[in-house]
DRENDREN-240969 format. One record per atom (N, C-alpha, C): residue in one letter; atom name; x, y, z. Coordinates in Angstrom, 1 decimal. Each point is the difference from the previous one (the first is absolute). Layout:
+--------+-------+--------+--------+--------+
: residu : atome :     xx :     yy :     zz :
+--------+-------+--------+--------+--------+
:      A :    CA :      X :      Y :      Z :
...
+--------+-------+--------+--------+--------+
END
This chain:
+--------+-------+--------+--------+--------+
: residu : atome :     xx :     yy :     zz :
+--------+-------+--------+--------+--------+
:      M :     N :    2.5 :  -14.6 :   -9.6 :
:      M :    CA :   -0.2 :    1.3 :    0.5 :
:      M :     C :    1.4 :    0.9 :   -0.5 :
:      S :     N :   -0.4 :    1.1 :   -0.6 :
:      S :    CA :    0.9 :    0.8 :   -0.4 :
:      S :     C :    0.0 :    1.3 :    0.8 :
:      T :     N :    1.5 :    0.6 :    0.2 :
:      T :    CA :    0.0 :    1.4 :    0.6 :
:      T :     C :    0.5 :    1.1 :   -0.9 :
:      Y :     N :   -0.2 :    1.1 :    0.7 :
:      Y :    CA :    0.3 :    1.1 :   -0.9 :
:      Y :     C :    0.5 :    1.0 :    1.1 :
:      L :     N :    0.9 :    0.9 :   -0.5 :
:      L :    CA :    0.7 :    1.1 :    0.9 :
:      L :     C :   -0.9 :    1.3 :   -0.5 :
:      T :     N :   -0.5 :    1.0 :    1.1 :
:      T :    CA :   -0.5 :    1.3 :   -0.5 :
:      T :     C :    0.0 :    0.9 :    1.1 :
:      S :     N :   -0.1 :    1.1 :   -0.2 :
:      S :    CA :    0.0 :    1.3 :    1.2 :
:      S :     C :   -1.5 :    0.4 :   -0.3 :
:      G :     N :   -0.6 :    0.5 :    1.3 :
:      G :    CA :   -1.4 :    0.7 :   -0.1 :
:      G :     C :    0.0 :    0.7 :    1.3 :
:      F :     N :   -1.3 :    0.9 :    0.2 :
:      F :    CA :   -0.4 :    0.3 :    1.1 :
:      F :     C :   -1.2 :   -0.7 :    0.8 :
:      V :     N :    0.1 :   -0.1 :    1.2 :
:      V :    CA :   -1.1 :   -0.5 :    0.6 :
:      V :     C :   -1.3 :    0.8 :    0.3 :
:      L :     N :   -1.0 :   -0.4 :   -0.6 :
:      L :    CA :   -1.2 :    0.8 :    0.0 :
:      L :     C :   -1.1 :   -0.2 :    1.3 :
:      R :     N :    0.2 :   -1.4 :    0.2 :
:      R :    CA :   -1.3 :   -0.4 :    0.8 :
:      R :     C :    0.5 :   -1.5 :    0.9 :
:      V :     N :   -0.3 :   -0.1 :    1.2 :
:      V :    CA :    0.4 :   -0.9 :    1.0 :
:      V :     C :   -1.3 :   -0.4 :    0.7 :
:      R :     N :   -0.5 :   -1.6 :   -0.4 :
:      R :    CA :   -1.1 :   -0.5 :    1.0 :
:      R :     C :    0.5 :   -1.1 :    0.4 :
:      P :     N :   -0.5 :   -0.5 :    1.2 :
:      P :    CA :   -0.3 :   -1.2 :    0.4 :
:      P :     C :   -0.6 :   -1.1 :   -1.0 :
:      W :     N :    0.9 :   -1.2 :    0.2 :
:      W :    CA :   -0.5 :   -1.2 :   -1.0 :
:      W :     C :    0.0 :   -1.3 :    0.5 :
:      R :     N :   -1.5 :   -0.5 :    0.2 :
:      R :    CA :    0.4 :   -1.3 :    0.7 :
:      R :     C :    0.5 :    0.1 :    1.5 :
:      E :     N :    0.8 :   -1.1 :    0.4 :
:      E :    CA :    0.2 :    0.1 :    1.5 :
:      E :     C :    1.3 :    0.8 :    0.2 :
:      H :     N :    1.1 :   -0.6 :   -0.5 :
:      H :    CA :    1.3 :    1.1 :    0.3 :
:      H :     C :    0.6 :    0.4 :   -1.3 :
:      D :     N :   -0.7 :    0.3 :   -0.8 :
:      D :    CA :    0.6 :    0.6 :   -1.4 :
:      D :     C :   -0.6 :    1.4 :    0.0 :
:      R :     N :    0.6 :    0.8 :   -1.2 :
:      R :    CA :   -0.3 :    0.9 :   -0.4 :
:      R :     C :    0.0 :    0.2 :   -1.5 :
:      L :     N :   -1.0 :    1.1 :   -0.4 :
:      L :    CA :   -0.3 :    0.0 :   -1.4 :
:      L :     C :    0.5 :    1.6 :   -0.4 :
:      Y :     N :    1.0 :    0.1 :   -0.8 :
:      Y :    CA :    0.5 :    1.3 :   -0.6 :
:      Y :     C :   -0.7 :    0.3 :   -1.4 :
:      R :     N :    0.0 :    1.7 :    0.0 :
:      R :    CA :   -0.3 :    0.1 :   -1.3 :
:      R :     C :    1.0 :    0.9 :   -0.4 :
:      V :     N :    0.8 :   -0.1 :   -1.2 :
:      V :    CA :    1.3 :    0.4 :   -0.3 :
:      V :     C :   -0.3 :    0.7 :   -1.4 :
:      F :     N :    0.7 :    1.1 :   -0.3 :
:      F :    CA :    0.0 :    0.6 :   -1.3 :
:      F :     C :    1.1 :   -0.1 :   -0.8 :
:      T :     N :    0.5 :   -0.7 :   -1.0 :
:      T :    CA :    1.4 :    0.1 :   -0.4 :
:      T :     C :   -0.1 :    0.6 :   -1.5 :
:      E :     N :    1.1 :    0.2 :   -0.3 :
:      E :    CA :   -0.1 :    0.5 :   -1.4 :
:      E :     C :   -0.1 :   -0.8 :   -1.2 :
:      H :     N :    0.7 :   -1.0 :    0.3 :
:      H :    CA :   -0.2 :   -1.2 :   -1.2 :
:      H :     C :   -1.2 :   -0.9 :    0.0 :
:      Y :     N :   -0.5 :   -0.2 :    1.1 :
:      Y :    CA :   -1.2 :   -1.0 :    0.2 :
:      Y :     C :   -1.1 :    0.6 :    0.5 :
:      G :     N :   -0.2 :    1.4 :    0.2 :
:      G :    CA :   -1.0 :    0.7 :    0.5 :
:      G :     C :   -0.5 :   -0.4 :    1.4 :
:      K :     N :   -1.3 :    0.0 :    0.2 :
:      K :    CA :   -0.3 :   -0.6 :    1.5 :
:      K :     C :   -0.2 :   -1.3 :    0.2 :
:      L :     N :    0.7 :   -0.2 :    1.1 :
:      L :    CA :    0.0 :   -1.6 :    0.1 :
:      L :     C :   -0.6 :    0.0 :    1.7 :
:      E :     N :   -0.6 :   -1.6 :    0.0 :
:      E :    CA :   -0.4 :   -0.2 :    1.3 :
:      E :     C :    0.9 :   -0.9 :    0.7 :
:      L :     N :    0.8 :    0.2 :    1.1 :
:      L :    CA :    0.8 :   -0.9 :    0.4 :
:      L :     C :   -0.2 :   -0.7 :    1.1 :
:      I :     N :    0.3 :   -1.2 :    0.3 :
:      I :    CA :   -0.4 :   -0.8 :    1.5 :
:      I :     C :    1.8 :   -0.2 :    0.6 :
:      V :     N :   -0.2 :    0.4 :    1.3 :
:      V :    CA :    1.3 :   -0.1 :    0.7 :
:      V :     C :   -0.5 :   -0.9 :    1.1 :
:      A :     N :    0.5 :   -1.4 :   -0.2 :
:      A :    CA :   -0.1 :   -1.0 :    1.2 :
:      A :     C :    0.4 :    0.2 :    1.2 :
:      S :     N :   -0.6 :    0.2 :    1.1 :
:      S :    CA :    0.3 :    0.1 :    1.4 :
:      S :     C :    0.5 :    1.5 :    0.0 :
:      G :     N :   -0.6 :    0.9 :   -0.4 :
:      G :    CA :    0.1 :    1.5 :   -0.1 :
:      G :     C :   -0.3 :    0.6 :    1.3 :
:      R :     N :   -0.9 :   -0.4 :    0.7 :
:      R :    CA :   -0.7 :    0.6 :    1.4 :
:      R :     C :    0.9 :   -0.7 :    1.1 :
:      K :     N :    0.9 :   -1.0 :   -0.4 :
:      K :    CA :    0.6 :   -0.4 :    1.4 :
:      K :     C :    1.2 :    1.0 :    0.7 :
:      I :     N :    0.4 :   -0.2 :    0.8 :
:      I :    CA :    0.8 :    1.2 :    0.8 :
:      I :     C :    1.6 :   -0.2 :   -0.7 :
:      V :     N :    0.2 :   -1.5 :   -0.1 :
:      V :    CA :    1.4 :   -0.4 :   -0.7 :
:      V :     C :    0.1 :    0.1 :   -1.7 :
:      S :     N :   -1.1 :    1.0 :   -0.6 :
:      S :    CA :    0.1 :   -0.3 :   -1.4 :
:      S :     C :    1.2 :    0.9 :   -0.6 :
:      K :     N :    0.5 :   -0.4 :   -0.7 :
:      K :    CA :    1.5 :    0.6 :   -0.7 :
:      K :     C :   -0.7 :    1.0 :   -1.1 :
:      L :     N :   -0.9 :   -0.1 :   -0.6 :
:      L :    CA :   -0.3 :    0.7 :   -1.0 :
:      L :     C :   -1.1 :    1.1 :    0.3 :
:      S :     N :   -0.5 :    0.0 :    1.0 :
:      S :    CA :   -1.1 :    1.4 :    0.3 :
:      S :     C :    1.0 :    1.2 :    0.4 :
:      P :     N :    0.9 :    0.0 :    0.5 :
:      P :    CA :    0.7 :    1.4 :    0.4 :
:      P :     C :    0.3 :    0.6 :   -1.5 :
:      H :     N :    0.2 :   -0.9 :   -1.3 :
:      H :    CA :    0.2 :    0.9 :   -1.1 :
:      H :     C :   -1.0 :    0.6 :   -0.8 :
:      L :     N :   -1.3 :   -0.6 :    0.6 :
:      L :    CA :   -1.1 :    0.1 :   -1.0 :
:      L :     C :   -1.0 :    1.1 :    0.9 :
:      Q :     N :    0.4 :    1.0 :    0.0 :
:      Q :    CA :   -1.2 :    1.1 :    1.0 :
:      Q :     C :   -0.3 :    0.8 :   -1.3 :
:      P :     N :   -1.7 :    0.4 :    0.4 :
:      P :    CA :   -0.5 :    0.8 :   -1.2 :
:      P :     C :    0.6 :    1.0 :   -0.5 :
:      F :     N :    0.0 :    0.2 :   -1.1 :
:      F :    CA :    0.5 :    1.3 :   -1.0 :
:      F :     C :    1.5 :   -0.1 :    0.2 :
:      G :     N :    0.6 :   -1.2 :    0.2 :
:      G :    CA :    1.4 :    0.0 :    0.0 :
:      G :     C :    0.7 :   -0.4 :   -1.4 :
:      E :     N :    1.0 :    0.2 :   -0.5 :
:      E :    CA :    0.6 :   -0.6 :   -1.2 :
:      E :     C :    0.8 :   -1.4 :    0.2 :
:      V :     N :   -0.4 :   -1.0 :   -0.7 :
:      V :    CA :    0.6 :   -1.2 :    0.6 :
:      V :     C :    0.5 :   -1.0 :   -1.4 :
:      E :     N :    1.2 :   -0.6 :    0.1 :
:      E :    CA :    0.2 :   -1.2 :   -0.9 :
:      E :     C :   -0.2 :   -1.2 :    0.5 :
:      M :     N :   -0.8 :   -0.6 :   -1.2 :
:      M :    CA :   -0.5 :   -1.2 :    0.6 :
:      M :     C :    0.4 :   -1.3 :   -1.0 :
:      M :     N :   -0.1 :   -1.0 :    0.3 :
:      M :    CA :    0.2 :   -1.2 :   -0.7 :
:      M :     C :   -1.5 :   -0.9 :    0.5 :
:      V :     N :   -0.5 :   -0.1 :   -1.1 :
:      V :    CA :   -1.7 :   -0.4 :   -0.3 :
:      V :     C :    0.0 :   -1.5 :   -0.7 :
:      A :     N :   -0.7 :   -0.9 :    0.8 :
:      A :    CA :   -0.2 :   -1.3 :   -0.7 :
:      A :     C :   -1.3 :   -0.1 :   -0.3 :
:      S :     N :   -0.3 :   -0.3 :   -1.5 :
:      S :    CA :   -1.2 :    0.1 :   -0.3 :
:      S :     C :   -0.8 :   -1.4 :    0.4 :
:      G :     N :   -1.4 :    0.4 :    0.2 :
:      G :    CA :   -1.0 :   -1.3 :    0.6 :
:      G :     C :   -1.1 :    0.2 :   -0.9 :
:      K :     N :   -1.0 :   -0.9 :    0.5 :
:      K :    CA :   -1.2 :   -0.2 :   -0.9 :
:      K :     C :   -1.1 :    1.2 :    0.2 :
:      K :     N :   -0.2 :    0.5 :    1.0 :
:      K :    CA :   -0.8 :    0.7 :    0.4 :
:      K :     C :    0.8 :    1.4 :    0.4 :
:      F :     N :    0.9 :    0.0 :    0.9 :
:      F :    CA :    0.9 :    1.1 :    0.4 :
:      F :     C :    1.2 :   -0.4 :   -0.1 :
:      D :     N :    1.0 :    0.9 :   -0.1 :
:      D :    CA :    1.2 :    0.0 :    0.0 :
:      D :     C :    0.5 :    0.1 :    1.3 :
:      R :     N :    1.2 :   -0.7 :    0.4 :
:      R :    CA :    0.5 :    0.1 :    1.5 :
:      R :     C :    1.2 :    0.7 :    0.0 :
:      L :     N :    0.6 :    0.7 :    0.6 :
:      L :    CA :    1.0 :    0.8 :    0.4 :
:      L :     C :    1.1 :   -0.9 :    0.6 :
:      A :     N :    1.1 :   -0.1 :   -0.4 :
:      A :    CA :    1.0 :   -0.7 :    0.1 :
:      A :     C :    1.2 :    0.5 :    0.7 :
:      G :     N :    0.0 :    1.0 :   -0.2 :
:      G :    CA :    1.1 :    1.0 :    0.6 :
:      G :     C :   -0.3 :    1.6 :   -0.2 :
:      A :     N :    0.3 :    0.8 :    1.0 :
:      A :    CA :    0.1 :    1.4 :   -0.1 :
:      A :     C :    1.2 :    0.5 :    0.5 :
:      R :     N :    0.3 :    1.2 :   -0.5 :
:      R :    CA :    0.8 :    0.9 :    0.6 :
:      R :     C :   -0.3 :    1.5 :   -0.4 :
+--------+-------+--------+--------+--------+
END
């Protein structure tokens, strides 16, 4: 599994499965990405406060088969 660093704007947020969230992010180098944030809907989530809609975010993304996963944000 490879990871990469990028920055972008959060375009859309929607629930995904039981505790996860699916984010649509636009980046300059990779275009539009669909990212899964594991446990993003839980109260103790450390990534959700950094990923507000229409906010700019620096991310570390882990490549996956169907969806990429967000590994870190600031």
